[in-house]
C-alpha positions as CSV (number, residue, x, y, z in Angstrom):
1,M,148.8,21.8,83.9
2,A,146.7,19.0,82.4
3,M,143.5,20.8,83.4
4,R,144.7,24.1,81.9
5,K,145.5,22.4,78.6
6,L,142.0,20.8,78.6
7,I,140.2,24.1,79.2
8,K,142.4,25.8,76.6
9,S,141.6,23.1,74.0
10,I,137.8,23.3,74.7
11,V,137.8,27.1,74.2
12,I,139.7,26.7,70.9
13,M,137.3,23.9,69.7
14,Q,134.3,26.2,70.4
15,L,135.9,29.0,68.3
16,L,136.4,26.5,65.5
17,L,132.8,25.3,65.7
18,L,131.6,28.8,64.9
19,L,132.9,28.4,61.4
20,H,130.9,25.3,60.7
21,T,127.6,25.7,62.4
22,E,124.5,26.8,60.4
23,E,121.6,25.9,62.7
24,L,119.0,28.3,64.1
25,F,117.7,28.3,67.7
26,S,114.9,29.8,69.7
27,Q,115.0,31.5,73.0
28,Q,113.4,30.0,76.1
29,D,115.1,31.2,79.3
30,P,116.3,34.8,79.7
31,Q,119.3,35.5,77.5
32,F,122.4,37.4,78.7
33,T,125.3,38.6,76.7
34,N,127.4,39.2,79.9
35,Y,126.9,35.6,81.1
36,M,130.5,35.5,82.4
37,Y,129.5,38.1,85.1
38,N,126.0,36.7,85.7
39,T,127.0,33.1,86.1
40,I,125.1,32.5,89.4
41,V,121.7,32.6,87.6
42,I,122.5,29.5,85.5
43,N,125.1,27.6,87.7
44,P,124.6,27.3,91.5
45,A,128.2,26.0,91.9
46,Y,129.4,29.5,91.1
47,A,128.2,30.7,94.5
48,G,131.1,32.0,96.6
49,S,133.7,31.4,93.9
50,R,134.9,35.0,93.9
51,D,135.8,34.8,97.6
52,V,133.9,38.0,98.4
53,L,130.3,39.2,98.8
54,S,129.4,39.9,95.2
55,I,126.2,41.8,94.3
56,L,125.2,42.3,90.7
57,A,122.3,44.2,89.1
58,L,121.6,43.7,85.4
59,Y,119.1,45.2,82.9
60,R,118.6,43.9,79.4
61,A,116.4,45.4,76.6
62,Q,116.4,43.0,73.7
63,W,115.4,43.8,70.1
64,V,114.7,47.4,70.9
65,G,111.9,48.7,68.6
66,F,110.3,45.3,68.2
67,D,106.8,45.2,69.8
68,G,106.7,42.7,72.7
69,A,110.4,42.0,72.7
70,P,112.0,40.6,75.9
71,V,113.0,43.0,78.7
72,T,114.9,41.3,81.6
73,A,116.1,42.6,85.0
74,S,118.0,40.6,87.5
75,V,119.6,41.1,90.9
76,S,121.9,38.5,92.5
77,A,124.2,38.2,95.4
78,H,126.6,35.4,96.5
79,S,129.4,34.9,99.0
80,P,131.4,32.1,100.7
81,L,130.7,31.3,104.3
82,D,133.6,32.2,106.6
83,N,135.9,29.4,107.6
84,S,134.1,26.7,105.6
85,N,134.0,25.3,102.1
86,L,130.4,26.4,101.6
87,G,128.9,29.2,99.5
88,W,125.5,30.7,99.2
89,G,123.7,32.8,96.6
90,I,120.3,34.3,95.8
91,S,118.9,35.7,92.6
92,I,115.8,37.4,91.4
93,I,114.8,37.7,87.7
94,N,111.9,39.6,86.2
95,D,111.4,38.6,82.5
96,E,108.8,40.3,80.3
97,I,108.0,39.0,76.8
98,G,104.9,40.3,75.0
99,P,101.8,39.6,77.2
100,S,103.7,37.5,79.8
101,V,105.6,38.5,82.9
102,E,107.7,35.8,84.7
103,Q,109.3,36.3,88.1
104,T,111.9,33.9,89.4
105,L,113.4,33.7,92.9
106,S,116.3,31.2,93.4
107,A,118.5,30.2,96.3
108,D,121.9,28.6,95.7
109,F,124.2,26.5,97.8
110,S,127.7,25.2,96.9
111,Y,130.4,23.1,98.4
112,K,134.0,23.3,97.1
113,I,137.0,21.1,97.2
114,T,140.5,22.6,96.9
115,F,143.2,20.5,95.2
116,S,147.0,20.6,95.7
117,N,147.5,22.7,92.5
118,L,145.1,25.3,94.1
119,S,142.3,24.7,91.6
120,K,138.9,24.2,93.1
121,L,135.9,22.0,92.2
122,A,132.6,23.2,93.5
123,F,129.2,21.4,93.4
124,G,126.0,23.4,93.6
125,F,122.3,23.1,94.2
126,K,119.6,25.5,93.2
127,A,116.0,25.8,94.5
128,T,113.6,28.0,92.5
129,A,110.2,29.5,92.9
130,N,108.5,30.8,89.7
131,L,105.5,33.1,89.1
132,L,103.9,33.5,85.7
133,N,101.4,36.1,84.6
134,V,99.9,36.4,81.2
135,D,97.6,39.3,80.1
136,Y,95.9,38.3,76.8
137,T,94.4,41.8,76.4
138,K,98.0,43.0,75.5
139,L,97.9,40.8,72.3
140,S,97.3,42.8,69.1
141,I,95.1,39.9,67.8
142,Y,93.2,39.7,71.1
143,D,89.6,38.3,70.5
144,P,87.5,38.3,73.7
145,S,85.2,35.6,72.2
146,D,88.1,33.2,71.8
147,P,87.6,30.5,74.5
148,L,91.4,30.0,74.8
149,L,91.8,33.7,75.8
150,Q,88.9,34.0,78.3
151,N,91.1,33.9,81.5
152,N,94.4,35.5,82.1
153,V,97.1,33.6,83.9
154,D,97.5,35.2,87.4
155,N,100.5,34.4,89.6
156,R,100.8,30.7,88.4
157,F,103.3,29.2,90.9
158,T,105.7,26.4,90.0
159,P,108.7,25.2,92.0
160,N,111.9,23.8,90.5
161,F,115.4,22.7,91.4
162,G,118.8,22.5,89.6
163,A,122.4,21.5,90.1
164,G,125.8,22.1,88.6
165,F,129.6,21.9,89.0
166,Y,132.3,24.5,88.5
167,W,136.0,23.8,88.2
168,Y,138.2,26.9,88.4
169,A,141.6,28.4,89.2
170,D,143.1,31.9,88.8
171,D,143.4,31.5,85.0
172,Y,140.6,29.1,83.9
173,Y,137.2,27.8,84.6
174,F,134.8,25.1,83.3
175,G,131.3,24.3,84.4
176,V,128.2,22.3,83.6
177,S,124.8,23.0,85.0
178,I,121.1,22.2,84.7
179,P,119.2,25.1,86.4
180,N,115.8,23.4,86.1
181,F,115.4,19.7,86.3
182,L,111.6,19.7,86.2
183,E,109.8,20.2,82.9
184,T,106.9,22.5,83.7
185,K,103.7,23.0,81.6
186,F,101.2,25.8,82.3
187,Y,97.6,25.1,81.5
188,D,94.4,27.1,81.0
189,D,92.0,26.2,83.9
190,N,89.0,25.7,81.6
191,T,90.4,24.1,78.4
192,R,93.5,22.4,80.0
193,S,95.3,23.3,76.8
194,S,99.0,24.1,77.2
195,L,99.8,27.8,77.4
196,A,103.5,27.6,78.0
197,K,106.2,25.0,78.6
198,S,109.5,25.1,80.3
199,S,112.0,22.3,79.4
200,M,115.2,21.1,80.9
201,D,118.3,23.2,79.7
202,Y,121.9,22.1,79.9
203,Y,124.6,24.7,80.1
204,I,128.3,24.1,79.4
205,M,130.7,27.0,80.0
206,G,134.5,27.6,80.0
207,G,137.1,30.3,79.8
208,Y,140.9,30.8,79.9
209,V,142.9,33.9,80.9
210,F,146.1,34.6,78.9
211,V,148.4,37.0,80.6
212,L,150.0,38.9,77.6
213,S,151.9,41.4,79.6
214,D,151.8,43.2,83.0
215,S,149.1,45.5,81.8
216,L,147.1,43.3,79.3
217,Q,145.2,40.1,79.7
218,F,143.1,38.2,77.2
219,K,140.2,36.0,78.0
220,P,138.3,33.9,75.4
221,A,135.2,32.2,76.8
222,F,132.1,30.3,75.7
223,L,128.7,29.3,76.8
224,A,126.8,26.5,75.1
225,K,123.1,25.9,75.8
226,V,121.4,22.6,75.0
227,I,117.6,22.3,74.9
228,S,115.8,19.1,74.2
229,G,114.4,19.3,70.6
230,S,116.2,22.5,69.7
231,P,119.6,23.2,68.0
232,L,122.7,23.9,70.1
233,Q,123.0,27.6,71.1
234,T,126.5,28.8,71.5
235,D,128.0,32.2,72.6
236,V,131.7,32.8,72.1
237,T,133.3,35.9,73.8
238,A,136.7,37.5,73.7
239,N,137.6,40.1,76.3
240,F,140.8,42.1,76.8
241,L,141.6,43.6,80.2
242,F,143.8,46.7,80.2
243,F,145.7,47.8,83.4
244,E,143.2,45.8,85.5
245,K,140.7,48.7,84.9
246,L,139.3,48.7,81.4
247,T,137.6,45.7,79.7
248,L,136.9,45.7,75.9
249,G,135.8,42.8,73.8
250,G,133.3,41.2,71.4
251,A,131.0,38.3,71.2
252,Y,129.2,36.2,68.7
253,R,126.0,34.1,69.2
254,I,125.7,31.5,66.5
255,N,123.1,32.8,63.9
256,G,121.9,35.2,66.6
257,A,123.9,38.3,67.2
258,V,127.3,40.1,67.1
259,S,128.1,42.0,70.3
260,A,130.5,44.7,71.5
261,L,131.3,44.7,75.3
262,A,132.9,47.2,77.6
263,G,133.5,47.5,81.3
264,F,135.3,49.7,83.7
265,Q,136.5,49.2,87.3
266,L,135.2,52.4,88.8
267,S,136.8,51.6,92.2
268,N,138.1,48.5,94.1
269,A,134.5,47.6,94.8
270,V,132.5,48.7,91.8
271,F,132.5,47.5,88.2
272,L,130.3,48.9,85.5
273,G,129.6,47.0,82.3
274,Y,127.7,47.5,79.0
275,S,127.1,45.5,75.8
276,Y,125.3,46.2,72.6
277,D,124.0,43.4,70.3
278,T,123.2,43.7,66.6
279,E,121.3,40.8,65.0
280,A,123.1,38.6,62.6
281,S,119.9,37.3,61.1
282,N,116.9,38.8,59.2
283,L,115.5,39.9,62.5
284,A,117.9,42.9,62.2
285,N,115.5,44.5,59.8
286,Y,112.8,44.8,62.5
287,N,114.8,46.1,65.6
288,S,117.6,48.5,66.5
289,G,119.6,46.0,68.5
290,S,119.8,44.9,72.2
291,H,121.3,46.8,75.1
292,E,122.6,45.3,78.4
293,I,124.0,47.2,81.3
294,F,125.1,45.9,84.7
295,L,126.7,47.1,87.9
296,R,128.7,44.8,90.2
297,F,129.5,45.7,93.8
298,E,131.9,43.6,95.9
299,L,133.0,43.8,99.5
300,F,136.6,42.5,99.7
301,K,138.0,40.5,102.6
302,S,141.5,41.9,102.1
303,Q,143.7,44.0,99.8
304,A,145.1,40.7,98.4
305,K,141.6,40.0,96.9
306,I,141.3,43.3,95.1
307,Y,143.5,42.5,92.1
308,S,143.5,39.1,90.5
309,P,144.4,37.7,87.1
310,R,141.0,36.0,87.2
311,F,138.3,38.3,85.8
312,F,135.3,36.1,85.7
């Protein structure tokens, strides 16, 4: 009960912070509105937490109509290992922004501890391989005589690793993770000037499921992202689940976007989701919003696993 009260308090505090935060932020890693379904890409401790083989494919087109805007596609899978406290996961992300294309392959491993109140605490480790390509000829201001733009970046490889923990039960969850411990700088071979930099990000997440009736559940959730030298980025989401089939909700990203979310359980194994973001800043004048669609497929161990008050 103490843990449930703690998670509930954290969620409420995050909602209140929205009324008082004015800071702007910049995007570094791929951004997802449906982070509560795509948790494995940012927290390795999530691996195996759904007690089934869970496969998710997601596509995001951000700031549609804005030239060079981010387009992200990801595929992930994770599952517990039978008769053990271990879990595994794998994810592939392709992220395109302007002239750059970044591909990331990650392998995740987790170990969970079950407590007497049936809550579980999982610790996770992530190993990542990253490839970066930059084609300067795609820039509208491309100048072939510029010494900084003489050579494209081709398949620049960098390794990384991360870790996290995830505490969860049927009606709440809380997690902290650092997907990339190593700060990576990409350099031009000739000038040795920095072309891109990847810094350490900290993610804090939480959610609580309120059972309002036999046919209605309400889940507020949050995701906070801390980047060294940048303002705090926070997403707050509120989803309603009707008859364990239809999910409807909304989200707000501080000084970033307002979102509408929808999902439908097509069958016991298949869930389809969609979200639309409209910018809450001056950037709204230069694009027609962001679209995100995903499909989750799960192989259930037993009928008892099909329906659960936990929808995260």
